[in-house]
N, CA, C and O atoms as CSV, one atom per row, in Angstrom:
chain,resi,resn,atom,element,x,y,z
A,1,MET,N,N,114.264,147.326,24.025
A,1,MET,CA,C,113.298,148.177,23.354
A,1,MET,C,C,113.988,149.320,22.622
A,1,MET,O,O,113.593,149.667,21.509
A,2,LYS,N,N,115.008,149.908,23.228
A,2,LYS,CA,C,115.664,151.047,22.603
A,2,LYS,C,C,116.346,150.657,21.296
A,2,LYS,O,O,116.423,151.477,20.381
A,3,ASN,N,N,116.843,149.422,21.184
A,3,ASN,CA,C,117.484,148.992,19.949
A,3,ASN,C,C,116.518,148.968,18.787
A,3,ASN,O,O,116.926,149.154,17.640
A,4,LYS,N,N,115.260,148.745,19.056
A,4,LYS,CA,C,114.243,148.716,18.010
A,4,LYS,C,C,114.242,150.031,17.244
A,4,LYS,O,O,114.100,150.038,16.021
A,5,PHE,N,N,114.400,151.150,17.957
A,5,PHE,CA,C,114.357,152.451,17.324
A,5,PHE,C,C,115.618,152.716,16.515
A,5,PHE,O,O,115.575,153.459,15.534
A,6,ARG,N,N,116.720,152.130,16.903
A,6,ARG,CA,C,117.978,152.372,16.208
A,6,ARG,C,C,118.038,151.663,14.854
A,6,ARG,O,O,118.831,152.050,13.995
A,7,THR,N,N,117.230,150.655,14.653
A,7,THR,CA,C,117.258,149.938,13.384
A,7,THR,C,C,116.573,150.722,12.271
A,7,THR,O,O,116.831,150.462,11.095
A,8,THR,N,N,115.712,151.671,12.610
A,8,THR,CA,C,115.094,152.509,11.593
A,8,THR,C,C,115.986,153.714,11.351
A,8,THR,O,O,116.913,153.972,12.119
A,9,HIS,N,N,115.712,154.438,10.303
A,9,HIS,CA,C,116.528,155.595,9.941
A,9,HIS,C,C,115.991,156.838,10.634
A,9,HIS,O,O,115.164,157.563,10.081
A,10,LYS,N,N,116.463,157.073,11.830
A,10,LYS,CA,C,116.019,158.210,12.618
A,10,LYS,C,C,117.178,159.186,12.763
A,10,LYS,O,O,118.346,158.799,12.778
A,11,THR,N,N,116.823,160.460,12.870
A,11,THR,CA,C,117.846,161.470,13.114
A,11,THR,C,C,118.284,161.381,14.566
A,11,THR,O,O,117.632,160.731,15.383
A,12,VAL,N,N,119.366,162.022,14.873
A,12,VAL,CA,C,119.869,162.045,16.247
A,12,VAL,C,C,118.835,162.690,17.169
A,12,VAL,O,O,118.645,162.244,18.301
A,13,GLU,N,N,118.170,163.732,16.686
A,13,GLU,CA,C,117.154,164.412,17.494
A,13,GLU,C,C,115.967,163.485,17.764
A,13,GLU,O,O,115.440,163.463,18.876
A,14,GLU,N,N,115.548,162.725,16.757
A,14,GLU,CA,C,114.447,161.784,16.942
A,14,GLU,C,C,114.835,160.689,17.938
A,14,GLU,O,O,114.020,160.289,18.769
A,15,GLU,N,N,116.054,160.215,17.856
A,15,GLU,CA,C,116.543,159.212,18.813
A,15,GLU,C,C,116.505,159.757,20.229
A,15,GLU,O,O,116.106,159.052,21.155
A,16,LYS,N,N,116.915,161.002,20.405
A,16,LYS,CA,C,116.926,161.617,21.736
A,16,LYS,C,C,115.505,161.731,22.290
A,16,LYS,O,O,115.268,161.457,23.466
A,17,VAL,N,N,114.568,162.136,21.440
A,17,VAL,CA,C,113.173,162.256,21.880
A,17,VAL,C,C,112.638,160.888,22.286
A,17,VAL,O,O,112.017,160.753,23.340
A,18,LEU,N,N,112.874,159.877,21.461
A,18,LEU,CA,C,112.385,158.531,21.774
A,18,LEU,C,C,112.987,158.013,23.073
A,18,LEU,O,O,112.275,157.449,23.903
A,19,GLU,N,N,114.264,158.196,23.254
A,19,GLU,CA,C,114.902,157.735,24.491
A,19,GLU,C,C,114.362,158.479,25.701
A,19,GLU,O,O,114.193,157.887,26.768
A,20,LYS,N,N,114.089,159.772,25.548
A,20,LYS,CA,C,113.520,160.551,26.648
A,20,LYS,C,C,112.113,160.047,26.991
A,20,LYS,O,O,111.765,159.932,28.166
A,21,LEU,N,N,111.303,159.747,25.966
A,21,LEU,CA,C,109.957,159.236,26.211
A,21,LEU,C,C,109.998,157.888,26.925
A,21,LEU,O,O,109.113,157.582,27.724
A,22,LEU,N,N,111.009,157.090,26.643
A,22,LEU,CA,C,111.132,155.784,27.299
A,22,LEU,C,C,111.568,155.901,28.763
A,22,LEU,O,O,111.495,154.924,29.509
A,23,ASP,N,N,112.018,157.086,29.175
A,23,ASP,CA,C,112.398,157.304,30.573
A,23,ASP,C,C,111.187,157.317,31.505
A,23,ASP,O,O,111.330,157.128,32.713
A,24,TYR,N,N,110.000,157.538,30.948
A,24,TYR,CA,C,108.792,157.639,31.761
A,24,TYR,C,C,108.094,156.289,31.856
A,24,TYR,O,O,108.044,155.527,30.890
A,25,ASP,N,N,107.553,156.009,33.043
A,25,ASP,CA,C,106.784,154.780,33.213
A,25,ASP,C,C,105.547,154.806,32.324
A,25,ASP,O,O,105.251,153.831,31.634
A,26,TYR,N,N,104.823,155.928,32.341
A,26,TYR,CA,C,103.635,156.100,31.519
A,26,TYR,C,C,103.547,157.543,31.055
A,26,TYR,O,O,103.954,158.463,31.765
A,27,ILE,N,N,103.021,157.728,29.873
A,27,ILE,CA,C,102.738,159.051,29.329
A,27,ILE,C,C,101.249,159.073,29.027
A,27,ILE,O,O,100.753,158.243,28.264
A,28,ILE,N,N,100.536,160.020,29.622
A,28,ILE,CA,C,99.102,160.135,29.392
A,28,ILE,C,C,98.863,161.304,28.459
A,28,ILE,O,O,99.153,162.453,28.792
A,29,ASP,N,N,98.329,160.997,27.287
A,29,ASP,CA,C,98.019,162.006,26.275
A,29,ASP,C,C,96.542,162.359,26.386
A,29,ASP,O,O,95.671,161.547,26.075
A,30,CYS,N,N,96.275,163.571,26.831
A,30,CYS,CA,C,94.900,164.058,26.940
A,30,CYS,C,C,94.659,165.201,25.954
A,30,CYS,O,O,93.737,165.997,26.135
A,31,SER,N,N,95.479,165.279,24.922
A,31,SER,CA,C,95.406,166.394,23.985
A,31,SER,C,C,94.185,166.319,23.069
A,31,SER,O,O,93.762,167.344,22.534
A,32,THR,N,N,93.620,165.154,22.882
A,32,THR,CA,C,92.540,164.893,21.919
A,32,THR,C,C,92.922,165.329,20.518
A,32,THR,O,O,92.054,165.652,19.707
A,33,ASP,N,N,94.200,165.340,20.231
A,33,ASP,CA,C,94.715,165.690,18.914
A,33,ASP,C,C,94.943,164.393,18.133
A,33,ASP,O,O,95.857,163.629,18.445
A,34,ASN,N,N,94.116,164.151,17.125
A,34,ASN,CA,C,94.213,162.908,16.365
A,34,ASN,C,C,95.574,162.740,15.696
A,34,ASN,O,O,96.095,161.627,15.615
A,35,GLY,N,N,96.148,163.835,15.219
A,35,GLY,CA,C,97.469,163.767,14.590
A,35,GLY,C,C,98.536,163.315,15.571
A,35,GLY,O,O,99.355,162.455,15.249
A,36,LEU,N,N,98.530,163.892,16.771
A,36,LEU,CA,C,99.497,163.496,17.796
A,36,LEU,C,C,99.279,162.046,18.204
A,36,LEU,O,O,100.239,161.292,18.365
A,37,MET,N,N,98.022,161.656,18.370
A,37,MET,CA,C,97.724,160.274,18.741
A,37,MET,C,C,98.255,159.310,17.672
A,37,MET,O,O,98.802,158.257,17.999
A,38,HIS,N,N,98.095,159.670,16.417
A,38,HIS,CA,C,98.576,158.829,15.312
A,38,HIS,C,C,100.101,158.711,15.340
A,38,HIS,O,O,100.644,157.624,15.146
A,39,ILE,N,N,100.788,159.823,15.581
A,39,ILE,CA,C,102.258,159.815,15.648
A,39,ILE,C,C,102.730,158.968,16.826
A,39,ILE,O,O,103.630,158.143,16.671
A,40,LEU,N,N,102.135,159.160,17.994
A,40,LEU,CA,C,102.528,158.374,19.169
A,40,LEU,C,C,102.286,156.885,18.935
A,40,LEU,O,O,103.078,156.049,19.370
A,41,ASP,N,N,101.208,156.558,18.257
A,41,ASP,CA,C,100.900,155.162,17.950
A,41,ASP,C,C,101.952,154.569,17.011
A,41,ASP,O,O,102.360,153.420,17.178
A,42,LYS,N,N,102.384,155.346,16.035
A,42,LYS,CA,C,103.396,154.881,15.077
A,42,LYS,C,C,104.740,154.620,15.762
A,42,LYS,O,O,105.513,153.778,15.303
A,43,LEU,N,N,105.023,155.333,16.855
A,43,LEU,CA,C,106.279,155.133,17.576
A,43,LEU,C,C,106.324,153.782,18.279
A,43,LEU,O,O,107.400,153.285,18.611
A,44,GLU,N,N,105.157,153.193,18.504
A,44,GLU,CA,C,105.026,151.890,19.156
A,44,GLU,C,C,105.699,151.861,20.537
A,44,GLU,O,O,106.337,150.877,20.911
A,45,LEU,N,N,105.542,152.946,21.271
A,45,LEU,CA,C,106.051,152.999,22.639
A,45,LEU,C,C,105.135,152.161,23.527
A,45,LEU,O,O,103.927,152.115,23.292
A,46,PRO,N,N,105.679,151.507,24.529
A,46,PRO,CA,C,104.871,150.615,25.364
A,46,PRO,C,C,104.100,151.324,26.476
A,46,PRO,O,O,103.361,150.673,27.214
A,47,ASN,N,N,104.253,152.627,26.611
A,47,ASN,CA,C,103.773,153.289,27.814
A,47,ASN,C,C,102.862,154.486,27.553
A,47,ASN,O,O,102.793,155.389,28.386
A,48,ILE,N,N,102.169,154.516,26.428
A,48,ILE,CA,C,101.298,155.642,26.106
A,48,ILE,C,C,99.846,155.289,26.459
A,48,ILE,O,O,99.342,154.227,26.093
A,49,ILE,N,N,99.198,156.192,27.169
A,49,ILE,CA,C,97.776,156.069,27.490
A,49,ILE,C,C,97.092,157.299,26.903
A,49,ILE,O,O,97.492,158.428,27.185
A,50,THR,N,N,96.072,157.084,26.097
A,50,THR,CA,C,95.338,158.182,25.478
A,50,THR,C,C,93.957,158.271,26.105
A,50,THR,O,O,93.233,157.279,26.191
A,51,ILE,N,N,93.603,159.475,26.542
A,51,ILE,CA,C,92.281,159.703,27.133
A,51,ILE,C,C,91.612,160.840,26.378
A,51,ILE,O,O,92.205,161.901,26.182
A,52,SER,N,N,90.372,160.613,25.956
A,52,SER,CA,C,89.609,161.676,25.295
A,52,SER,C,C,88.132,161.537,25.654
A,52,SER,O,O,87.670,160.479,26.082
A,53,ILE,N,N,87.412,162.633,25.469
A,53,ILE,CA,C,86.015,162.711,25.889
A,53,ILE,C,C,85.151,163.126,24.707
A,53,ILE,O,O,85.569,163.931,23.875
A,54,THR,N,N,83.946,162.574,24.636
A,54,THR,CA,C,83.010,162.932,23.571
A,54,THR,C,C,82.377,164.290,23.849
A,54,THR,O,O,82.488,164.838,24.945
A,55,ASN,N,N,81.712,164.813,22.827
A,55,ASN,CA,C,80.972,166.057,22.979
A,55,ASN,C,C,79.932,165.903,24.088
A,55,ASN,O,O,79.263,164.874,24.189
A,56,LYS,N,N,79.810,166.913,24.895
A,56,LYS,CA,C,78.883,166.964,26.033
A,56,LYS,C,C,79.220,165.948,27.121
A,56,LYS,O,O,78.381,165.649,27.971
A,57,SER,N,N,80.437,165.419,27.100
A,57,SER,CA,C,80.942,164.495,28.135
A,57,SER,C,C,80.005,163.330,28.410
A,57,SER,O,O,79.756,162.986,29.565
A,58,LYS,N,N,79.495,162.735,27.368
A,58,LYS,CA,C,78.636,161.565,27.537
A,58,LYS,C,C,79.458,160.284,27.623
A,58,LYS,O,O,78.963,159.255,28.084
A,59,ALA,N,N,80.726,160.345,27.175
A,59,ALA,CA,C,81.582,159.157,27.226
A,59,ALA,C,C,83.048,159.567,27.253
A,59,ALA,O,O,83.419,160.649,26.799
A,60,LEU,N,N,83.861,158.683,27.793
A,60,LEU,CA,C,85.311,158.847,27.815
A,60,LEU,C,C,85.915,157.600,27.186
A,60,LEU,O,O,85.439,156.486,27.406
A,61,VAL,N,N,86.968,157.801,26.399
A,61,VAL,CA,C,87.682,156.708,25.766
A,61,VAL,C,C,89.098,156.702,26.329
A,61,VAL,O,O,89.772,157.732,26.345
A,62,CYS,N,N,89.542,155.541,26.787
A,62,CYS,CA,C,90.901,155.379,27.296
A,62,CYS,C,C,91.552,154.224,26.539
A,62,CYS,O,O,91.074,153.090,26.580
A,63,ALA,N,N,92.642,154.529,25.852
A,63,ALA,CA,C,93.341,153.515,25.061
A,63,ALA,C,C,94.783,153.396,25.532
A,63,ALA,O,O,95.457,154.393,25.789
A,64,CYS,N,N,95.231,152.170,25.636
A,64,CYS,CA,C,96.603,151.887,26.056
A,64,CYS,C,C,97.336,151.249,24.880
A,64,CYS,O,O,96.791,150.391,24.185
A,65,THR,N,N,98.573,151.679,24.670
A,65,THR,CA,C,99.334,151.142,23.543
A,65,THR,C,C,99.538,149.658,23.713
A,65,THR,O,O,99.491,149.165,24.840
A,66,PRO,N,N,99.759,148.939,22.664
A,66,PRO,CA,C,100.024,149.390,21.295
A,66,PRO,C,C,98.747,149.516,20.475
A,66,PRO,O,O,97.677,149.059,20.876
A,67,LYS,N,N,98.890,150.137,19.340
A,67,LYS,CA,C,97.838,150.270,18.316
A,67,LYS,C,C,96.561,150.893,18.855
A,67,LYS,O,O,95.470,150.367,18.638
A,68,SER,N,N,96.691,151.999,19.547
A,68,SER,CA,C,95.521,152.647,20.132
A,68,SER,C,C,94.790,153.553,19.143
A,68,SER,O,O,93.581,153.747,19.269
A,69,TYR,N,N,95.499,154.107,18.166
A,69,TYR,CA,C,94.883,155.065,17.243
A,69,TYR,C,C,93.664,154.473,16.539
A,69,TYR,O,O,92.589,155.073,16.564
A,70,ARG,N,N,93.812,153.329,15.925
A,70,ARG,CA,C,92.710,152.712,15.175
A,70,ARG,C,C,91.531,152.400,16.104
A,70,ARG,O,O,90.375,152.611,15.738
A,71,TRP,N,N,91.830,151.897,17.304
A,71,TRP,CA,C,90.772,151.552,18.247
A,71,TRP,C,C,89.991,152.791,18.673
A,71,TRP,O,O,88.760,152.768,18.696
A,72,VAL,N,N,90.694,153.875,19.010
A,72,VAL,CA,C,90.037,155.115,19.426
A,72,VAL,C,C,89.172,155.664,18.291
A,72,VAL,O,O,88.019,156.038,18.508
A,73,MET,N,N,89.723,155.711,17.099
A,73,MET,CA,C,88.964,156.235,15.960
A,73,MET,C,C,87.705,155.401,15.717
A,73,MET,O,O,86.651,155.957,15.407
A,74,ASN,N,N,87.799,154.099,15.852
A,74,ASN,CA,C,86.626,153.236,15.682
A,74,ASN,C,C,85.567,153.536,16.742
A,74,ASN,O,O,84.374,153.558,16.438
A,75,GLN,N,N,85.992,153.764,17.975
A,75,GLN,CA,C,85.038,154.092,19.035
A,75,GLN,C,C,84.248,155.353,18.680
A,75,GLN,O,O,83.025,155.388,18.814
A,76,TYR,N,N,84.954,156.377,18.232
A,76,TYR,CA,C,84.299,157.646,17.917
A,76,TYR,C,C,83.466,157.590,16.641
A,76,TYR,O,O,82.407,158.214,16.562
A,77,GLN,N,N,83.936,156.851,15.649
A,77,GLN,CA,C,83.253,156.835,14.361
A,77,GLN,C,C,82.142,155.800,14.274
A,77,GLN,O,O,81.184,155.988,13.523
A,78,SER,N,N,82.251,154.706,15.030
A,78,SER,CA,C,81.300,153.611,14.838
A,78,SER,C,C,80.563,153.146,16.089
A,78,SER,O,O,79.477,152.578,15.975
A,79,ILE,N,N,81.107,153.364,17.255
A,79,ILE,CA,C,80.534,152.765,18.466
A,79,ILE,C,C,79.795,153.795,19.331
A,79,ILE,O,O,78.605,153.634,19.602
A,80,LEU,N,N,80.480,154.825,19.754
A,80,LEU,CA,C,79.917,155.790,20.695
A,80,LEU,C,C,79.021,156.818,20.009
A,80,LEU,O,O,79.190,157.121,18.828
A,81,ASP,N,N,78.075,157.343,20.767
A,81,ASP,CA,C,77.235,158.433,20.285
A,81,ASP,C,C,77.988,159.729,20.553
A,81,ASP,O,O,78.100,160.168,21.698
A,82,ASN,N,N,78.502,160.337,19.487
A,82,ASN,CA,C,79.285,161.569,19.623
A,82,ASN,C,C,78.799,162.568,18.587
A,82,ASN,O,O,79.359,162.662,17.495
A,83,ASP,N,N,77.766,163.308,18.926
A,83,ASP,CA,C,77.183,164.285,18.017
A,83,ASP,C,C,78.096,165.507,17.928
A,83,ASP,O,O,78.184,166.296,18.868
A,84,THR,N,N,78.772,165.653,16.794
A,84,THR,CA,C,79.692,166.783,16.622
A,84,THR,C,C,79.042,167.944,15.863
A,84,THR,O,O,79.720,168.912,15.520
A,85,SER,N,N,77.751,167.855,15.604
A,85,SER,CA,C,77.083,168.959,14.898
A,85,SER,C,C,76.866,170.156,15.818
A,85,SER,O,O,76.659,171.274,15.346
A,86,ASP,N,N,76.911,169.927,17.123
A,86,ASP,CA,C,76.655,170.987,18.101
A,86,ASP,C,C,77.914,171.226,18.935
A,86,ASP,O,O,77.987,170.839,20.101
A,87,MET,N,N,78.894,171.864,18.318
A,87,MET,CA,C,80.156,172.133,19.009
A,87,MET,C,C,80.218,173.615,19.395
A,87,MET,O,O,79.447,174.435,18.896
A,88,TYR,N,N,81.130,173.927,20.270
A,88,TYR,CA,C,81.327,175.294,20.733
A,88,TYR,C,C,82.465,175.903,19.917
A,88,TYR,O,O,83.545,175.317,19.838
A,89,ASN,N,N,82.241,177.071,19.309
A,89,ASN,CA,C,83.247,177.765,18.507
A,89,ASN,C,C,83.636,179.070,19.187
A,89,ASN,O,O,83.084,180.122,18.862
A,90,PRO,N,N,84.576,179.021,20.124
A,90,PRO,CA,C,84.954,180.235,20.848
A,90,PRO,C,C,85.684,181.232,19.949
A,90,PRO,O,O,86.333,180.843,18.978
A,91,THR,N,N,85.574,182.489,20.271
A,91,THR,CA,C,86.239,183.537,19.517
A,91,THR,C,C,87.747,183.374,19.619
A,91,THR,O,O,88.298,183.237,20.711
A,92,GLY,N,N,88.397,183.389,18.481
A,92,GLY,CA,C,89.847,183.301,18.456
A,92,GLY,C,C,90.399,181.890,18.542
A,92,GLY,O,O,91.611,181.700,18.437
A,93,CYS,N,N,89.548,180.905,18.730
A,93,CYS,CA,C,90.017,179.525,18.830
A,93,CYS,C,C,90.162,178.963,17.424
A,93,CYS,O,O,89.293,179.180,16.579
A,94,TRP,N,N,91.236,178.252,17.164
A,94,TRP,CA,C,91.507,177.741,15.816
A,94,TRP,C,C,90.678,176.525,15.452
A,94,TRP,O,O,90.624,176.155,14.279
A,95,SER,N,N,90.032,175.893,16.413
A,95,SER,CA,C,89.175,174.756,16.084
A,95,SER,C,C,88.046,174.657,17.103
A,95,SER,O,O,88.203,175.073,18.251
A,96,PRO,N,N,86.911,174.108,16.685
A,96,PRO,CA,C,85.800,173.973,17.627
A,96,PRO,C,C,86.133,172.982,18.740
A,96,PRO,O,O,86.974,172.099,18.575
A,97,THR,N,N,85.476,173.144,19.842
A,97,THR,CA,C,85.688,172.254,20.978
A,97,THR,C,C,84.340,171.723,21.456
A,97,THR,O,O,83.290,172.270,21.120
A,98,PHE,N,N,84.383,170.663,22.234
A,98,PHE,CA,C,83.141,170.055,22.687
A,98,PHE,C,C,82.524,170.866,23.823
A,98,PHE,O,O,83.198,171.645,24.497
A,99,LYS,N,N,81.240,170.661,24.008
A,99,LYS,CA,C,80.516,171.299,25.102
A,99,LYS,C,C,80.463,170.339,26.275
A,99,LYS,O,O,80.072,169.182,26.123
A,100,ALA,N,N,80.851,170.814,27.429
A,100,ALA,CA,C,80.777,170.005,28.648
A,100,ALA,C,C,81.101,170.890,29.835
A,100,ALA,O,O,81.841,171.867,29.722
A,101,SER,N,N,80.539,170.534,30.962
A,101,SER,CA,C,80.851,171.282,32.174
A,101,SER,C,C,82.123,170.710,32.815
A,101,SER,O,O,82.510,169.569,32.562
A,102,TYR,N,N,82.740,171.518,33.627
A,102,TYR,CA,C,83.929,171.072,34.361
A,102,TYR,C,C,83.610,169.831,35.182
A,102,TYR,O,O,84.407,168.893,35.208
A,103,ASN,N,N,82.466,169.805,35.849
A,103,ASN,CA,C,82.090,168.656,36.682
A,103,ASN,C,C,81.912,167.387,35.859
A,103,ASN,O,O,82.336,166.308,36.274
A,104,ASP,N,N,81.285,167.517,34.695
A,104,ASP,CA,C,81.092,166.350,33.829
A,104,ASP,C,C,82.438,165.776,33.384
A,104,ASP,O,O,82.648,164.563,33.412
A,105,ILE,N,N,83.337,166.657,32.977
A,105,ILE,CA,C,84.667,166.227,32.526
A,105,ILE,C,C,85.424,165.577,33.681
A,105,ILE,O,O,85.953,164.474,33.539
A,106,GLN,N,N,85.475,166.253,34.808
A,106,GLN,CA,C,86.246,165.752,35.943
A,106,GLN,C,C,85.706,164.433,36.487
A,106,GLN,O,O,86.480,163.586,36.933
A,107,THR,N,N,84.411,164.254,36.454
A,107,THR,CA,C,83.832,162.993,36.924
A,107,THR,C,C,84.367,161.832,36.102
A,107,THR,O,O,84.795,160.820,36.658
A,108,LEU,N,N,84.344,161.971,34.780
A,108,LEU,CA,C,84.836,160.899,33.910
A,108,LEU,C,C,86.347,160.719,34.021
A,108,LEU,O,O,86.840,159.592,34.077
A,109,VAL,N,N,87.075,161.824,34.053
A,109,VAL,CA,C,88.542,161.736,34.126
A,109,VAL,C,C,88.976,161.094,35.444
A,109,VAL,O,O,89.855,160.232,35.448
A,110,GLN,N,N,88.379,161.500,36.548
A,110,GLN,CA,C,88.752,160.932,37.845
A,110,GLN,C,C,88.419,159.443,37.918
A,110,GLN,O,O,89.184,158.665,38.488
A,111,TYR,N,N,87.299,159.047,37.353
A,111,TYR,CA,C,86.933,157.633,37.312
A,111,TYR,C,C,87.964,156.861,36.490
A,111,TYR,O,O,88.395,155.779,36.889
A,112,ALA,N,N,88.361,157.418,35.338
A,112,ALA,CA,C,89.349,156.760,34.475
A,112,ALA,C,C,90.698,156.629,35.186
A,112,ALA,O,O,91.331,155.574,35.128
A,113,VAL,N,N,91.130,157.679,35.843
A,113,VAL,CA,C,92.405,157.634,36.573
A,113,VAL,C,C,92.337,156.607,37.701
A,113,VAL,O,O,93.298,155.874,37.934
A,114,LYS,N,N,91.214,156.554,38.393
A,114,LYS,CA,C,91.016,155.556,39.451
A,114,LYS,C,C,91.113,154.144,38.870
A,114,LYS,O,O,91.736,153.274,39.477
A,115,GLN,N,N,90.510,153.908,37.714
A,115,GLN,CA,C,90.568,152.598,37.063
A,115,GLN,C,C,92.012,152.252,36.683
A,115,GLN,O,O,92.459,151.128,36.910
A,116,LEU,N,N,92.732,153.203,36.113
A,116,LEU,CA,C,94.128,152.961,35.734
A,116,LEU,C,C,94.986,152.660,36.970
A,116,LEU,O,O,95.791,151.728,36.955
A,117,ASN,N,N,94.814,153.443,38.032
A,117,ASN,CA,C,95.562,153.211,39.273
A,117,ASN,C,C,95.258,151.840,39.855
A,117,ASN,O,O,96.161,151.134,40.305
A,118,TYR,N,N,93.992,151.470,39.845
A,118,TYR,CA,C,93.588,150.159,40.368
A,118,TYR,C,C,94.304,149.042,39.619
A,118,TYR,O,O,94.864,148.135,40.234
A,119,LYS,N,N,94.286,149.110,38.287
A,119,LYS,CA,C,94.932,148.080,37.469
A,119,LYS,C,C,96.431,148.005,37.767
A,119,LYS,O,O,96.992,146.919,37.903
A,120,MET,N,N,97.063,149.162,37.865
A,120,MET,CA,C,98.509,149.202,38.115
A,120,MET,C,C,98.848,148.668,39.503
A,120,MET,O,O,99.787,147.888,39.659
A,121,GLU,N,N,98.086,149.085,40.506
A,121,GLU,CA,C,98.347,148.632,41.874
A,121,GLU,C,C,98.167,147.127,42.025
A,121,GLU,O,O,98.905,146.487,42.775
A,122,LYS,N,N,97.203,146.561,41.326
A,122,LYS,CA,C,96.935,145.122,41.412
A,122,LYS,C,C,97.808,144.303,40.463
A,122,LYS,O,O,97.795,143.073,40.515
A,123,GLY,N,N,98.563,144.975,39.602
A,123,GLY,CA,C,99.415,144.265,38.658
A,123,GLY,C,C,98.665,143.688,37.474
A,123,GLY,O,O,99.174,142.803,36.786
A,124,PHE,N,N,97.459,144.181,37.229
A,124,PHE,CA,C,96.670,143.723,36.088
A,124,PHE,C,C,97.130,144.456,34.832
A,124,PHE,O,O,97.616,145.584,34.914
A,125,PRO,N,N,96.979,143.819,33.671
A,125,PRO,CA,C,97.344,144.520,32.435
A,125,PRO,C,C,96.396,145.693,32.182
A,125,PRO,O,O,95.221,145.646,32.547
A,126,LEU,N,N,96.921,146.737,31.555
A,126,LEU,CA,C,96.097,147.882,31.186
A,126,LEU,C,C,95.410,147.570,29.867
A,126,LEU,O,O,96.067,147.290,28.864
A,127,ASN,N,N,94.095,147.621,29.874
A,127,ASN,CA,C,93.309,147.369,28.669
A,127,ASN,C,C,92.576,148.637,28.261
A,127,ASN,O,O,92.339,149.524,29.082
A,128,ASN,N,N,92.226,148.712,27.001
A,128,ASN,CA,C,91.391,149.813,26.527
A,128,ASN,C,C,90.031,149.724,27.215
A,128,ASN,O,O,89.532,148.635,27.499
A,129,PHE,N,N,89.443,150.892,27.478
A,129,PHE,CA,C,88.104,150.896,28.053
A,129,PHE,C,C,87.373,152.178,27.697
A,129,PHE,O,O,87.973,153.184,27.321
A,130,THR,N,N,86.068,152.105,27.828
A,130,THR,CA,C,85.235,153.294,27.685
A,130,THR,C,C,84.422,153.466,28.953
A,130,THR,O,O,84.116,152.500,29.652
A,131,LEU,N,N,84.085,154.692,29.230
A,131,LEU,CA,C,83.148,155.040,30.296
A,131,LEU,C,C,81.999,155.753,29.624
A,131,LEU,O,O,82.212,156.694,28.859
A,132,GLU,N,N,80.780,155.318,29.900
A,132,GLU,CA,C,79.620,155.971,29.305
A,132,GLU,C,C,78.642,156.372,30.397
A,132,GLU,O,O,78.405,155.624,31.346
A,133,ILE,N,N,78.084,157.556,30.247
A,133,ILE,CA,C,77.089,158.059,31.181
A,133,ILE,C,C,75.718,157.527,30.760
A,133,ILE,O,O,75.307,157.678,29.609
A,134,ASP,N,N,75.029,156.910,31.696
A,134,ASP,CA,C,73.673,156.423,31.459
A,134,ASP,C,C,72.746,157.234,32.361
A,134,ASP,O,O,72.853,157.184,33.587
A,135,GLU,N,N,71.846,157.971,31.745
A,135,GLU,CA,C,70.916,158.813,32.491
A,135,GLU,C,C,69.479,158.321,32.364
A,135,GLU,O,O,68.542,159.112,32.469
A,136,SER,N,N,69.300,157.026,32.140
A,136,SER,CA,C,67.954,156.504,31.920
A,136,SER,C,C,67.099,156.513,33.185
A,136,SER,O,O,65.886,156.702,33.094
A,137,ASN,N,N,67.687,156.316,34.346
A,137,ASN,CA,C,66.933,156.319,35.590
A,137,ASN,C,C,67.624,157.246,36.590
A,137,ASN,O,O,67.040,158.223,37.060
A,138,ASN,N,N,68.854,156.925,36.899
A,138,ASN,CA,C,69.739,157.769,37.690
A,138,ASN,C,C,70.970,158.015,36.842
A,138,ASN,O,O,71.037,157.577,35.694
A,139,ILE,N,N,71.920,158.698,37.389
A,139,ILE,CA,C,73.178,158.887,36.654
A,139,ILE,C,C,74.106,157.746,37.024
A,139,ILE,O,O,74.467,157.569,38.188
A,140,GLU,N,N,74.482,156.982,36.021
A,140,GLU,CA,C,75.417,155.861,36.220
A,140,GLU,C,C,76.563,155.996,35.243
A,140,GLU,O,O,76.390,156.472,34.122
A,141,ILE,N,N,77.738,155.571,35.682
A,141,ILE,CA,C,78.884,155.484,34.802
A,141,ILE,C,C,79.127,154.011,34.520
A,141,ILE,O,O,79.350,153.216,35.433
A,142,LYS,N,N,79.080,153.666,33.254
A,142,LYS,CA,C,79.265,152.266,32.864
A,142,LYS,C,C,80.655,152.082,32.258
A,142,LYS,O,O,81.023,152.739,31.284
A,143,LEU,N,N,81.410,151.175,32.860
A,143,LEU,CA,C,82.754,150.832,32.396
A,143,LEU,C,C,82.664,149.637,31.468
A,143,LEU,O,O,82.076,148.612,31.813
A,144,LYS,N,N,83.254,149.775,30.284
A,144,LYS,CA,C,83.306,148.658,29.342
A,144,LYS,C,C,84.773,148.467,28.941
A,144,LYS,O,O,85.377,149.315,28.285
A,145,GLU,N,N,85.314,147.332,29.357
A,145,GLU,CA,C,86.741,147.051,29.100
A,145,GLU,C,C,86.875,146.138,27.903
A,145,GLU,O,O,86.050,145.248,27.693
A,146,TYR,N,N,87.918,146.360,27.114
A,146,TYR,CA,C,88.153,145.583,25.894
A,146,TYR,C,C,89.436,144.801,25.983
A,146,TYR,O,O,89.792,144.089,25.044
């Protein structure tokens, strides 16, 4: 895998960063930064997991490399209900952020981590998945794997 990076025209610093990233079994990106997600996707590293949450924590998206950027963007733009018209604009913050309680966020994140751990422990491949909150009767978390 490391030879793949050497065939492109990378600086010594870029090579060092790539080799350092390959030292980790998995890297979980929870930054929700589309630019960073796009860069990590372009690196084609085998061990990147991206986790992000919709506004008001109604859904969580978990993508595993390769080619996670396009899949995540499609989920947010075409599949999931993610109303971004009602965002929180804190004083001094450079960009708006979603509205959600700590409990709502942690419930989805802990479920996602449990799913990832389960797959790894059983030796199953890591697939992209979404978690969606269904409040039609009771509160349910629905897992949809791709």
